TIMI-2910 file (N, C-alpha, C, CB; in pm, 1 decimal, decimal comma, always signed):
<rs>
+----------+----------+----------+----------+----------+----------+----------+----------+----------+----------+----------+----------+------+
!      n_x !      n_y !      n_z !     ca_x !     ca_y !     ca_z !      c_x !      c_y !      c_z !     cb_x !     cb_y !     cb_z ! resn !
+----------+----------+----------+----------+----------+----------+----------+----------+----------+----------+----------+----------+------+
!  -7085,1 ! +10941,9 !  -9027,9 !  -6987,0 ! +10972,0 !  -9078,3 !  -6906,6 ! +10888,0 !  -9189,2 !  -6930,6 ! +10994,7 !  -8985,0 !  Met !
!  -6865,2 ! +10894,6 !  -9315,8 !  -6873,0 ! +10810,5 !  -9403,9 !  -6704,8 ! +10774,8 !  -9410,2 !  -6953,2 ! +10868,6 !  -9534,7 !  His !
!  -6739,6 ! +10617,9 !  -9364,2 !  -6568,2 ! +10550,4 !  -9382,0 !  -6484,4 ! +10579,7 !  -9464,9 !  -6551,7 ! +10422,0 !  -9409,6 !  Asn !
!  -6347,6 ! +10624,7 !  -9442,3 !  -6272,0 ! +10636,5 !  -9542,9 !  -6207,3 ! +10520,2 !  -9624,6 !  -6190,3 ! +10708,1 !  -9500,2 !  Gln !
!  -6186,2 ! +10402,8 !  -9538,4 !  -6132,8 ! +10261,9 !  -9596,4 !  -6167,9 ! +10228,4 !  -9699,0 !  -6156,6 ! +10156,2 !  -9534,7 !  Asp !
!  -6130,5 ! +10254,3 !  -9805,9 !  -6177,5 ! +10185,5 !  -9953,9 !  -6237,1 ! +10029,0 !  -9945,9 !  -6033,8 ! +10177,3 ! -10061,2 !  Pro !
!  -6136,5 !  +9959,1 !  -9862,0 !  -6191,0 !  +9805,8 !  -9805,2 !  -6286,2 !  +9768,3 !  -9732,6 !  -6118,0 !  +9747,4 !  -9739,2 !  Leu !
!  -6381,1 !  +9906,9 !  -9685,6 !  -6467,1 !  +9896,0 !  -9561,7 !  -6559,8 !  +9819,5 !  -9640,0 !  -6526,0 ! +10037,4 !  -9481,4 !  His !
!  -6649,5 !  +9664,3 !  -9584,8 !  -6724,3 !  +9578,0 !  -9632,2 !  -6666,6 !  +9492,0 !  -9754,4 !  -6835,8 !  +9644,7 !  -9659,6 !  Gly !
!  -6579,9 !  +9468,4 !  -9793,7 !  -6496,2 !  +9426,4 !  -9846,2 !  -6437,9 !  +9304,8 !  -9787,0 !  -6428,4 !  +9515,0 !  -9863,1 !  Ile !
!  -6495,1 !  +9179,0 !  -9809,3 !  -6415,3 !  +9063,7 !  -9766,4 !  -6312,2 !  +9027,5 !  -9755,7 !  -6427,7 !  +8996,9 !  -9800,2 !  Thr !
!  -6181,8 !  +8968,1 !  -9727,2 !  -6072,5 !  +8875,7 !  -9739,4 !  -6115,4 !  +8809,0 !  -9854,2 !  -6044,4 !  +8783,0 !  -9618,7 !  Leu !
!  -6217,5 !  +8718,5 !  -9838,7 !  -6269,2 !  +8628,3 !  -9916,9 !  -6289,8 !  +8673,5 ! -10068,6 !  -6387,9 !  +8588,9 !  -9854,9 !  Lys !
!  -6411,0 !  +8757,5 ! -10093,5 !  -6409,2 !  +8823,7 ! -10236,6 !  -6271,2 !  +8885,2 ! -10306,4 !  -6507,3 !  +8942,5 ! -10227,7 !  Thr !
!  -6193,1 !  +8952,5 ! -10219,6 !  -6049,3 !  +9017,8 ! -10240,7 !  -6012,1 !  +8880,3 ! -10356,5 !  -5926,8 !  +9036,8 ! -10060,6 !  Ile !
!  -5927,8 !  +8751,1 ! -10265,9 !  -5900,3 !  +8664,8 ! -10310,0 !  -5947,8 !  +8649,6 ! -10430,9 !  -5916,0 !  +8592,4 ! -10243,3 !  Val !
!  -6062,2 !  +8583,4 ! -10447,9 !  -6160,8 !  +8557,0 ! -10493,6 !  -6179,3 !  +8580,5 ! -10659,0 !  -6238,5 !  +8619,3 ! -10413,8 !  Thr !
!  -6192,6 !  +8730,2 ! -10611,9 !  -6169,0 !  +8884,7 ! -10768,0 !  -6051,7 !  +8815,3 ! -10806,6 !  -6121,2 !  +9111,2 ! -10720,6 !  Glu !
!  -5982,8 !  +8846,4 ! -10703,1 !  -5786,2 !  +8905,5 ! -10804,2 !  -5762,6 !  +8754,4 ! -10848,2 !  -5583,3 !  +8984,2 ! -10656,7 !  Leu !
!  -5786,5 !  +8630,9 ! -10787,7 !  -5774,5 !  +8514,3 ! -10877,3 !  -5858,5 !  +8478,6 ! -11028,6 !  -5806,3 !  +8412,9 ! -10786,8 !  Glu !
!  -5993,7 !  +8514,1 ! -10995,1 !  -6078,3 !  +8538,4 ! -11106,8 !  -6012,2 !  +8617,2 ! -11219,2 !  -6197,4 !  +8608,1 ! -11061,3 !  Ala !
!  -5957,4 !  +8738,0 ! -11253,3 !  -5860,0 !  +8814,5 ! -11279,5 !  -5774,1 !  +8819,8 ! -11323,6 !  -5832,2 !  +8843,2 ! -11235,2 !  His !
!  -5653,8 !  +8762,2 ! -11222,1 !  -5554,1 !  +8676,8 ! -11313,1 !  -5467,1 !  +8532,8 ! -11316,2 !  -5469,7 !  +8750,5 ! -11322,9 !  Phe !
!  -5583,9 !  +8445,9 ! -11248,0 !  -5529,1 !  +8349,9 ! -11234,2 !  -5424,1 !  +8307,4 ! -11166,5 !  -5520,3 !  +8331,5 ! -11308,2 !  Gly !
!  -5443,3 !  +8173,3 ! -11094,8 !  -5301,9 !  +8169,0 ! -10976,4 !  -5173,7 !  +8176,1 ! -10997,3 !  -5286,7 !  +8057,0 ! -10907,0 !  Trp !
!  -5165,0 !  +8159,7 ! -11189,0 !  -4975,2 !  +8144,8 ! -11207,9 !  -4950,4 !  +8312,3 ! -11232,6 !  -4901,4 !  +8021,2 ! -11392,9 !  Lys !
!  -5061,8 !  +8384,4 ! -11267,6 !  -5033,5 !  +8560,6 ! -11258,8 !  -4990,1 !  +8589,4 ! -11140,4 !  -5161,0 !  +8662,3 ! -11277,9 !  Glu !
!  -5066,5 !  +8568,3 ! -11047,1 !  -5122,8 !  +8644,9 ! -10881,2 !  -4950,1 !  +8573,5 ! -10821,9 !  -5343,7 !  +8540,6 ! -10765,4 !  Leu !
!  -4918,9 !  +8490,3 ! -10867,1 !  -4799,5 !  +8412,5 ! -10806,2 !  -4678,8 !  +8542,1 ! -10835,0 !  -4764,1 !  +8235,4 ! -10900,8 !  Ala !
!  -4707,4 !  +8550,8 ! -10983,3 !  -4596,3 !  +8650,9 ! -10994,6 !  -4621,2 !  +8787,5 ! -10957,6 !  -4550,4 !  +8656,2 ! -11124,0 !  Lys !
!  -4724,4 !  +8863,6 ! -10942,2 !  -4767,0 !  +8966,5 ! -10892,0 !  -4716,2 !  +8984,9 ! -10691,2 !  -4933,7 !  +8950,2 ! -10937,0 !  Cys !
!  -4738,2 !  +8871,4 ! -10656,0 !  -4721,3 !  +8828,9 ! -10496,4 !  -4656,9 !  +8739,1 ! -10516,9 !  -4835,0 !  +8791,4 ! -10401,8 !  Ile !
!  -4538,6 !  +8706,3 ! -10444,6 !  -4472,1 !  +8595,8 ! -10418,0 !  -4479,8 !  +8494,0 ! -10309,0 !  -4375,9 !  +8631,6 ! -10417,4 !  Asp !
!  -4623,2 !  +8471,4 ! -10321,7 !  -4645,2 !  +8391,6 ! -10136,8 !  -4669,7 !  +8228,9 ! -10224,2 !  -4860,4 !  +8471,9 !  -9994,1 !  Ile !
!  -4598,0 !  +8124,3 ! -10126,2 !  -4599,5 !  +8021,6 ! -10157,5 !  -4809,0 !  +7979,4 ! -10177,3 !  -4491,2 !  +7948,1 ! -10039,5 !  Asn !
!  -4858,2 !  +8032,6 ! -10118,3 !  -5023,0 !  +8062,4 ! -10106,2 !  -5084,1 !  +8004,6 ! -10254,1 !  -5062,0 !  +8257,1 ! -10085,5 !  Cys !
!  -4991,1 !  +8112,1 ! -10315,5 !  -5022,3 !  +8140,3 ! -10443,6 !  -4988,2 !  +8044,7 ! -10565,6 !  -4967,0 !  +8255,7 ! -10462,1 !  Phe !
!  -4884,7 !  +8013,3 ! -10514,0 !  -4774,5 !  +7893,7 ! -10591,5 !  -4816,4 !  +7745,0 ! -10601,6 !  -4629,0 !  +7880,6 ! -10505,3 !  Lys !
!  -4766,8 !  +7715,2 ! -10465,1 !  -4805,3 !  +7572,6 ! -10408,2 !  -4918,0 !  +7526,7 ! -10413,0 !  -4785,4 !  +7554,9 ! -10290,0 !  Ser !
!  -4984,3 !  +7434,9 ! -10464,3 !  -5139,4 !  +7380,2 ! -10470,5 !  -5262,5 !  +7488,9 ! -10410,3 !  -5145,6 !  +7231,4 ! -10369,0 !  Asp !
!  -5240,8 !  +7617,2 ! -10474,0 !  -5345,8 !  +7700,2 ! -10488,0 !  -5493,7 !  +7668,4 ! -10445,8 !  -5343,2 !  +7726,6 ! -10609,7 !  Pro !
!  -5555,4 !  +7755,4 ! -10350,9 !  -5708,8 !  +7732,6 ! -10321,4 !  -5720,2 !  +7854,4 ! -10254,1 !  -5759,8 !  +7595,5 ! -10230,6 !  Ser !
!  -5899,3 !  +7869,7 ! -10267,1 !  -5923,3 !  +8027,1 ! -10201,1 !  -5889,4 !  +7973,7 ! -10022,2 !  -6139,9 !  +8107,3 ! -10236,6 !  Ile !
!  -5932,3 !  +7864,8 !  -9983,4 !  -5965,8 !  +7842,9 !  -9874,1 !  -5772,3 !  +7852,8 !  -9811,0 !  -6075,0 !  +7689,6 !  -9868,9 !  Asn !
!  -5633,3 !  +7773,1 !  -9904,2 !  -5544,5 !  +7787,5 !  -9854,3 !  -5486,1 !  +7943,6 !  -9841,8 !  -5481,5 !  +7700,8 !  -9908,6 !  Ser !
!  -5573,4 !  +8032,9 !  -9930,5 !  -5495,8 !  +8127,1 !  -9894,9 !  -5520,8 !  +8209,2 !  -9801,0 !  -5472,8 !  +8183,9 !  -9976,2 !  Ser !
!  -5661,0 !  +8195,2 !  -9788,4 !  -5713,1 !  +8270,3 !  -9669,1 !  -5663,9 !  +8226,6 !  -9505,5 !  -5871,1 !  +8252,7 !  -9681,5 !  Leu !
!  -5636,9 !  +8132,0 !  -9535,9 !  -5591,1 !  +8060,4 !  -9435,8 !  -5465,3 !  +8160,8 !  -9381,7 !  -5551,8 !  +7906,5 !  -9487,6 !  Lys !
!  -5348,0 !  +8155,6 !  -9482,0 !  -5208,3 !  +8185,3 !  -9435,9 !  -5251,1 !  +8361,0 !  -9429,4 !  -5059,7 !  +8123,9 !  -9563,7 !  Phe !
!  -5315,3 !  +8434,2 !  -9541,4 !  -5340,7 !  +8546,2 !  -9551,0 !  -5378,9 !  +8620,9 !  -9396,9 !  -5439,3 !  +8544,6 !  -9653,7 !  Leu !
!  -5461,0 !  +8535,1 !  -9323,2 !  -5523,5 !  +8634,2 !  -9224,4 !  -5455,7 !  +8589,1 !  -9118,8 !  -5682,6 !  +8637,5 !  -9202,7 !  Arg !
!  -5304,1 !  +8506,5 !  -9125,7 !  -5251,7 !  +8526,8 !  -9006,1 !  -5102,4 !  +8587,8 !  -9035,8 !  -5256,7 !  +8392,3 !  -8923,0 !  Lys !
!  -5101,3 !  +8641,8 !  -9161,2 !  -4998,3 !  +8677,8 !  -9213,1 !  -5019,5 !  +8846,4 !  -9258,0 !  -4970,0 !  +8573,7 !  -9324,1 !  Thr !
!  -4983,3 !  +8924,9 !  -9174,0 !  -5016,1 !  +9089,0 !  -9230,8 !  -4974,6 !  +9133,1 !  -9343,0 !  -4964,5 !  +9193,5 !  -9154,3 !  Pro !
!  -4819,4 !  +9134,8 !  -9336,7 !  -4728,4 !  +9157,9 !  -9487,4 !  -4804,4 !  +9088,7 !  -9613,8 !  -4558,1 !  +9074,7 !  -9478,1 !  Trp !
!  -4846,8 !  +8992,9 !  -9612,6 !  -4894,3 !  +8913,8 !  -9742,6 !  -5033,0 !  +8982,0 !  -9729,7 !  -4891,9 !  +8723,3 !  -9740,6 !  Ala !
!  -5100,6 !  +9015,7 !  -9663,5 !  -5283,9 !  +9069,3 !  -9693,2 !  -5218,6 !  +9212,8 !  -9748,5 !  -5430,8 !  +9092,5 !  -9506,7 !  Arg !
!  -5158,8 !  +9256,7 !  -9705,5 !  -5122,8 !  +9417,3 !  -9712,7 !  -5067,2 !  +9389,1 !  -9891,0 !  -4964,4 !  +9488,8 !  -9562,5 !  Gln !
!  -5023,4 !  +9341,0 !  -9929,3 !  -4956,7 !  +9339,9 ! -10086,0 !  -5063,7 !  +9271,6 ! -10117,4 !  -4798,8 !  +9266,2 ! -10130,8 !  Lys !
!  -5141,9 !  +9175,6 ! -10095,9 !  -5304,8 !  +9136,0 ! -10178,8 !  -5433,4 !  +9274,2 ! -10198,2 !  -5399,1 !  +8995,0 ! -10054,4 !  Val !
!  -5413,7 !  +9298,6 ! -10037,6 !  -5478,8 !  +9419,4 ! -10005,5 !  -5512,7 !  +9532,2 ! -10147,7 !  -5376,3 !  +9487,2 !  -9891,5 !  Glu !
!  -5337,6 !  +9519,4 ! -10162,3 !  -5243,2 !  +9705,1 ! -10239,5 !  -5312,1 !  +9658,0 ! -10383,3 !  -4975,4 !  +9725,9 ! -10254,3 !  Arg !
!  -5260,7 !  +9487,4 ! -10459,1 !  -5313,0 !  +9475,2 ! -10595,3 !  -5463,2 !  +9489,1 ! -10607,5 !  -5273,3 !  +9345,4 ! -10651,2 !  Leu !
!  -5539,9 !  +9467,0 ! -10468,5 !  -5688,6 !  +9455,1 ! -10495,3 !  -5778,5 !  +9580,6 ! -10547,3 !  -5747,6 !  +9411,5 ! -10367,4 !  Tyr !
!  -5659,4 !  +9625,3 ! -10435,4 !  -5705,2 !  +9853,9 ! -10470,6 !  -5658,9 !  +9872,5 ! -10605,8 !  -5580,0 ! +10019,3 ! -10350,7 !  Leu !
!  -5601,1 !  +9847,5 ! -10597,9 !  -5466,1 !  +9902,8 ! -10794,5 !  -5585,1 !  +9847,1 ! -10896,9 !  -5228,3 !  +9747,6 ! -10845,3 !  Lys !
!  -5642,0 !  +9751,2 ! -10921,2 !  -5699,9 !  +9725,5 ! -10982,2 !  -5850,5 !  +9697,8 ! -10992,0 !  -5642,9 !  +9675,7 ! -10998,4 !  Phe !
!  -5881,5 !  +9729,4 ! -10901,7 !  -6071,7 !  +9749,5 ! -10883,0 !  -6091,3 !  +9824,8 ! -10741,7 !  -6177,4 !  +9565,7 ! -10867,8 !  Phe !
!  -6042,8 !  +9904,4 ! -10769,5 !  -6111,4 ! +10051,4 ! -10702,7 !  -6137,3 ! +10151,5 ! -10735,1 !  -6069,7 ! +10103,9 ! -10629,3 !  Ala !
+----------+----------+----------+----------+----------+----------+----------+----------+----------+----------+----------+----------+------+
</rs>
């Protein structure tokens, strides 16, 4: 059976890394207003926050799909 999830097999780390490379932290923070993108941003701090904050993760995943799917 084919998996219908467009994010299947794509890690959160890949998503955050590609978005940061595409937008940069400043633009990313404008797109999604969360502190992990605004205040001393890093891939690891963002991953930590997004893994425990489902609503923020959903926004990040939607933005990723909009540009990379």
